[in-house]
C-alpha positions in Angstrom: 0.0 0.0 0.0 1.4 3.4 -1.0 0.9 6.8 0.7 1.0 10.3 -0.5 4.0 12.5 0.5 1.7 14.5 2.8 0.4 11.4 4.6 3.9 10.0 5.0 5.2 13.4 6.3 2.5 13.8 8.9 2.9 10.2 10.1 6.7 10.5 10.2 6.5 13.7 12.3 4.2 12.2 14.8 6.0 8.9 15.0 9.4 10.4 15.3 8.4 11.8 18.7 8.2 8.2 20.0 11.0 6.7 18.0 14.0 9.0 18.6 16.1 6.0 19.7 16.4 2.4 18.6 14.4 -0.4 20.1 15.2 -4.0 20.8 12.4 -6.2 22.1 12.1 -9.4 24.1 9.8 -12.1 22.8 11.4 -12.4 19.4 11.4 -8.7 18.5 8.1 -7.8 20.3 7.9 -6.5 23.9 6.9 -8.7 26.8 3.8 -6.5 27.3 2.4 -3.1 26.4 1.7 -0.6 29.2 3.3 -0.4 32.7 0.8 -2.5 34.6 1.0 -5.2 31.9 4.8 -5.1 31.9 4.9 -5.4 35.7 2.9 -8.7 35.3 5.1 -10.0 32.4 2.4 -9.2 29.8 -0.5 -10.9 31.7 -3.8 -9.4 32.9 -5.6 -8.6 29.6 -8.9 -10.0 30.9 -9.0 -7.4 33.7 -7.6 -4.2 32.2 -6.6 -1.3 34.3 -5.2 1.4 31.9 -6.2 3.1 28.7 -3.0 1.7 27.0 -4.4 -1.8 27.6 -6.4 -1.4 24.3 -3.0 -2.2 22.6 -3.2 -5.7 24.3 -7.0 -6.2 23.8 -9.1 -3.5 22.1 -12.2 -4.4 24.2 -10.4 -2.8 27.2 -11.4 0.7 26.4 -15.0 0.5 27.7 -13.8 -1.3 30.9 -11.4 1.4 32.1 -11.8 5.0 33.2 -11.4 8.0 31.1 -7.7 8.8 31.5 -4.5 9.9 29.8 -1.5 7.6 30.1 2.1 8.7 29.6 4.8 6.1 29.9 8.5 5.9 29.4 10.7 2.8 29.5 14.5 2.6 29.7 15.5 -0.6 28.0 18.9 -2.2 28.2 19.8 -5.3 26.1 23.3 -6.7 26.3 24.2 -8.6 23.1 27.4 -10.4 22.1 28.6 -13.2 19.9 31.5 -15.6 20.3 33.4 -17.5 17.6 35.8 -20.5 17.9 39.1 -20.7 16.1 38.8 -21.6 12.4 40.8 -24.5 10.9 40.3 -23.1 7.4 41.1 -19.4 7.9 39.4 -18.3 4.7 40.9 -21.0 2.5 39.1 -23.3 0.1 36.2 -20.9 -0.3 35.6 -20.6 3.5 34.3 -17.3 5.0 35.9 -17.3 8.5 35.0 -15.0 11.3 37.5 -13.6 13.7 37.8 -15.9 16.8 36.8 -14.3 20.1 33.9 -12.5 21.7 32.5 -9.3 20.3 30.0 -7.1 22.2 27.4 -4.8 20.6 27.4 -1.1 21.5 24.3 0.9 22.3 23.0 -0.5 25.6 20.3 2.0 26.7 17.2 3.0 24.7 14.2 5.1 25.8 10.8 3.8 24.6 7.7 6.1 25.2 4.0 5.5 24.9 0.8 7.5 25.2 -2.9 6.6 25.3 -6.2 8.5 25.9 -9.6 7.0 26.6 -13.0 8.7 26.2 -16.3 7.2 27.3 -18.9 8.2 24.7 -21.7 6.6 26.8 -22.1 3.9 29.4 -21.6 1.3 26.7 -19.3 2.8 24.2 -15.7 4.2 24.3 -13.0 5.6 22.0 -9.3 5.2 22.7 -6.3 6.5 20.9 -3.0 4.7 21.6 0.5 5.3 20.3 3.4 3.0 21.2 6.5 1.2 20.1 6.5 -2.5 20.3 9.0 -4.1 18.1 12.5 -3.6 16.7 16.1 -4.7 16.8 19.4 -2.9 17.1 23.0 -4.1 17.0 26.3 -2.3 16.3 29.5 -4.3 16.3 32.6 -2.0 15.9 35.2 -4.8 16.4 35.9 -8.1 14.8 37.1 -9.1 11.4 36.6 -11.8 8.7 39.1 -13.8 6.6 38.1 -14.8 3.1 38.9 -14.5 -0.6 37.2 -11.2 -1.6 37.0 -11.9 -5.3 36.4 -15.6 -5.2 38.4 -17.3 -8.0 39.9 -14.0 -9.0 43.5 -12.9 -8.6 43.2 -11.2 -5.2 44.7 -13.2 -2.3 42.9 -14.3 0.8 42.5 -11.3 3.0 41.5 -10.4 6.6 39.3 -7.3 6.6 37.8 -5.4 9.5 34.2 -5.8 10.6 32.1 -8.8 11.6 31.6 -9.7 8.0 34.7 -8.0 6.7 32.8 -4.9 5.6 33.4 -2.4 8.4 31.1 -1.6 11.4 28.3 -4.1 11.3 24.7 -4.0 12.6 21.1 -3.3 11.9 18.5 -0.9 13.4 14.8 -1.7 13.1 12.2 0.6 14.8 8.5 -0.2 14.8 5.7 2.0 16.1 1.9 1.8 16.0 -1.0 4.1 16.2 -4.4 2.6 17.1 -7.8 4.2 17.1 -10.0 1.8 19.1 -13.8 1.6 19.3 -15.0 -0.6 22.2 -18.5 -1.4 23.4 -20.5 -3.6 25.8 -22.7 -6.1 24.0 -24.3 -6.8 27.4 -23.3 -6.5 31.0 -20.8 -9.3 30.8 -19.3 -9.1 27.3 -17.2 -6.3 25.9 -15.9 -6.1 22.3 -13.4 -3.9 20.5 -12.0 -3.2 17.1 -9.2 -1.0 15.9 -7.4 -0.1 12.7 -3.6 -0.1 13.2 -1.3 2.3 11.4 2.2 0.9 11.4 5.5 2.7 10.8 9.0 1.1 10.4 12.4 2.6 10.1 15.4 0.4 9.1 19.1 0.6 8.3 21.8 -1.9 7.9 25.6 -1.5 7.8 28.5 -3.9 7.2 26.7 -6.4 5.0 28.2 -5.7 1.6 30.2 -8.9 1.7 26.9 -10.7 0.9 26.7 -9.0 -2.5 27.5 -12.2 -4.5 24.4 -13.9 -3.0 21.9 -11.2 -4.1 19.4 -11.6 -6.9 20.6 -8.4 -8.6 24.2 -9.7 -8.7 23.1 -13.1 -10.1 20.8 -11.5 -12.8 23.7 -9.3 -14.0 25.9 -12.4 -14.4 28.1 -11.2 -11.6 28.9 -7.8 -13.1 26.6 -5.4 -11.1 27.0 -4.6 -7.5 23.7 -4.6 -5.6 22.5 -1.1 -4.7 20.0 -2.1 -2.1 22.0 -4.2 0.2 23.8 -2.3 2.9 25.1 1.1 4.1 22.2 3.1 2.6 21.1 5.0 5.8 17.6 5.0 7.2 14.7 3.9 5.1 11.0 3.8 6.2 7.8 2.0 5.4 4.1 2.4 6.3 1.3 -0.1 6.6 -2.2 -0.8 7.8 -3.7 -3.7 9.8 -6.5 -4.4 12.2 -7.1 -5.7 15.7 -10.2 -7.2 17.3 -10.8 -8.4 20.9 -13.3 -9.6 23.4 -13.5 -9.7 27.2 -16.1 -11.9 28.9 -16.8 -11.5 32.6 -18.0 -15.0 33.4 -18.6 -14.1 37.0 -17.7 -11.3 39.4 -14.4 -12.9 40.0 -13.6 -14.7 36.7 -12.9 -13.2 33.3 -11.6 -14.5 29.9 -10.2 -12.6 27.0 -9.2 -13.2 23.4 -7.6 -10.9 20.8 -6.2 -11.1 17.3 -4.0 -8.7 15.3 -3.8 -9.3 11.6 -0.5 -9.2 9.7 0.3 -5.5 8.9 1.2 -5.3 5.2 4.0 -2.8 5.0 5.6 -0.8 2.1 8.8 -2.4 0.9 12.2 -1.0 2.1 13.3 0.1 -1.3 16.8 1.0 -0.1 17.2 -2.6 1.1 15.6 -4.4 -1.8 18.6 -6.6 -2.2 18.7 -7.6 1.5 15.1 -8.6 2.4 13.0 -11.2 0.6 10.5 -10.0 -2.1 12.6 -6.9 -2.9 12.6 -5.4 0.6 9.3 -6.7 2.0 9.2 -6.7 5.8 5.6 -7.1 7.1 4.6 -7.0 10.7 3.6 -10.6 11.8 0.1 -11.4 13.0 -0.4 -12.2 16.7 -3.1 -14.0 18.7 -3.7 -14.0 22.4 -6.1 -15.7 24.9 -6.2 -15.5 28.7 -8.0 -15.6 31.9 -8.0 -13.7 35.2 -9.3 -14.7 38.6 -9.9 -12.6 41.7 -9.0 -15.1 44.5 -9.9 -12.6 47.3 -10.6 -8.9 47.5 -7.6 -7.1 46.2 -5.8 -10.3 45.0 -5.9 -11.2 41.3 -4.1 -13.9 39.3 -3.7 -13.9 35.5 -2.6 -16.4 32.8 -2.3 -15.3 29.2 -0.9 -17.1 26.1 0.3 -15.2 23.1 1.5 -16.5 19.7 3.4 -14.4 17.1 3.4 -15.8 13.5 6.9 -14.9 12.4 6.8 -17.8 10.0 4.3 -15.8 7.8 6.9 -13.1 7.1 9.5 -14.4 4.6 12.1 -11.9 5.5 12.1 -13.1 9.0 11.3 -16.8 8.5 13.3 -17.9 5.4 16.4 -19.9 6.5 19.9 -19.0 5.6 20.3 -22.3 3.9 18.1 -21.0 1.0 21.2 -19.2 -0.2 22.6 -22.5 -1.5 20.1 -22.5 -4.3 21.3 -19.1 -5.6 23.2 -19.4 -8.9 26.1 -17.3 -7.7 26.5 -19.1 -4.4 28.9 -21.7 -5.9 26.8 -24.6 -4.7 25.2 -25.6 -8.0 21.9 -23.8 -7.3 19.9 -22.5 -10.2 17.0 -20.5 -8.5 17.3 -16.8 -8.8 14.4 -16.3 -6.3 16.6 -18.0 -3.6 19.1 -15.2 -3.8 18.8 -12.4 -1.3 16.1 -10.0 -2.4 14.2 -12.8 -4.2 10.9 -14.4 -3.2 12.8 -17.1 -1.3 15.7 -15.0 -0.3 17.3 -15.8 3.0 16.0 -14.2 6.2 16.7 -14.9 9.9 15.2 -18.4 9.9 12.9 -17.6 12.8 10.1 -19.9 14.0 6.8 -18.8 15.5 7.0 -17.9 19.1 4.4 -18.9 21.7 4.7 -17.0 25.0 3.2 -18.0 28.4 2.6 -15.1 30.8 1.7 -15.5 34.4 1.0 -12.4 36.6 -0.4 -11.4 40.0 -1.5 -8.1 41.5 -2.2 -7.4 45.2 -3.8 -4.4 46.8 -3.2 -5.0 50.5 -5.7 -2.3 51.7 -8.9 -2.0 49.7 -9.1 1.6 50.7 -5.4 2.3 50.2 -3.5 3.7 47.3 -0.8 1.0 46.7 -1.0 -1.9 44.3 1.8 -4.5 43.9 2.4 -6.5 40.8 4.7 -9.4 39.7 5.0 -11.8 36.8 6.9 -14.4 34.8 7.0 -14.8 31.0 8.5 -17.7 29.0 8.7 -18.1 25.3 11.1 -20.4 23.4 13.6 -18.3 21.4 13.0 -18.5 17.6 16.6 -19.1 16.3 17.7 -22.5 15.2 21.4 -23.6 15.2 21.9 -23.4 11.4 20.8 -19.8 11.3 23.2 -18.3 14.0 25.5 -16.6 11.4 22.9 -14.3 10.1 21.4 -13.7 13.5 24.5 -12.1 14.8 22.8 -8.9 13.8 19.5 -10.0 15.5 20.3 -12.2 18.5 16.8 -12.4 20.0 17.6 -15.4 22.1 16.3 -14.6 25.6 13.5 -16.8 26.8 12.6 -16.0 30.4 11.4 -12.6 31.9 11.0 -11.9 35.5 8.9 -8.7 36.3 7.9 -6.6 39.3 6.1 -3.3 39.8 3.7 -1.2 41.7 1.3 1.8 41.3 0.4 4.5 43.8 -2.8 6.5 43.5 -2.4 10.1 44.6 -5.0 12.2 46.4 -6.0 14.0 43.2 -6.8 10.7 41.5 -3.7 10.6 39.4 -1.6 7.5 39.4 2.1 6.8 39.3 3.2 3.4 38.1 6.5 1.5 37.9 7.7 -1.7 36.3 11.0 -3.5 36.2 12.0 -6.5 34.0 15.0 -8.8 34.0 15.6 -11.4 31.3 18.6 -13.7 32.3 21.2 -14.5 29.8 20.4 -17.1 27.2 22.8 -18.5 24.5 22.3 -20.3 21.2 25.1 -22.1 19.4 25.6 -23.4 15.9 28.0 -23.7 13.0 29.2 -21.0 10.7 27.4 -22.0 7.5 30.4 -20.7 5.4 33.1 -22.2 7.6 31.8 -25.4 9.3 35.0 -25.7 11.4 33.8 -22.7 13.4 31.1 -22.6 16.1 29.2 -19.3 16.7 27.4 -18.6 20.0 24.9 -15.8 20.4 24.2 -14.5 23.9 21.9 -11.8 25.4 20.4 -10.6 28.6 18.1 -7.7 29.2 16.9 -5.2 31.8 14.2 -2.6 31.7 12.7 0.1 33.9 9.4 1.7 33.0 7.5 4.6 34.6 4.0 5.9 33.8 1.7 8.7 35.0 -2.0 8.5 34.5 -4.5 11.4 35.0 
């Protein structure tokens, strides 16, 4: 879907206010929850919403929460590194050997804001506007080197060049932000429904990937004479798209509630400046998600929550296609004859990610029903999406954490305003596998994460 220059300009101005810094998310490349109460419970609690921003989790929430304005800011800190064992080939016999050792990514702290406003149109209808960042990835490796023959069978000798892939400073930066306008209503006293169009914005850049030029569709189509223009080091590119979200919340009894929500795939414009990197000439859609859950009030002031969320990364070729697809590219030197398997083609390699199913458990406790303090805690688990054979390409996107431990609280002030806090810690997780272009090497990706978030509601 294409947009006029005016539409793109207005959206970019609005979105830039919330995307001044890179983002790196937790369950794959999505956050472990949206909103400070939700994040304090590891993403759980959608069946008993408490904030206007909860429409981003389930659009039926708007009619169930008070008229309010939420302003939130998270400080997110991912620590990413990769380690490589010593090569036995050192660039010989067509091998592409990475520098042995451990290399850490720069850029460890990122601010992530959100805003949401809720209006009750009547006792049974509400309108909510929410703007937030949810997905993204960022890496920047300034050290490392690679040893390989830069011109293949040509006259140049084997060389060691700086950068993870021998092409200088290496990394990617993907930002994603979403604007939702949600209409929610009560079908009856116990059932609330909601629907929202979603306007998505992405910004992306990649550096240090020019070494992969021989594996691109443009290079193969030219017979090996034309360097691909849309592969790397092209600065920031952006894309826009539209999707939809629907949700329902059913209060089965005064103490038991169930919820379900579904977000469609968001079809995005192609990243034209990276048409030789992503499959289908720069396509990078936002994957669909589905979520179900239940909440139970065990005693006055004590609630327990369980939610399950699935993200369909396998439906986005640029994310799901495995690195091994490159073997079918005619210029890969492995006897392949399929142009569409080259980078930028319909089957061009991606990150090789699987779908991610996340289990979220949360609790909230208000010790004094007439008091102002509410405590929250949660645990979130989702198996990381990267398989061993895809570790090489995921150096730039090492989304390998699986567990998230969360805690938080909120304090209601005398004027009715509320201050909320959430903290998340994701312990280190590592994934190892062979270097596809030098099987004598093993690559290990590691990451741990920490986040603080504050919100003010009034």
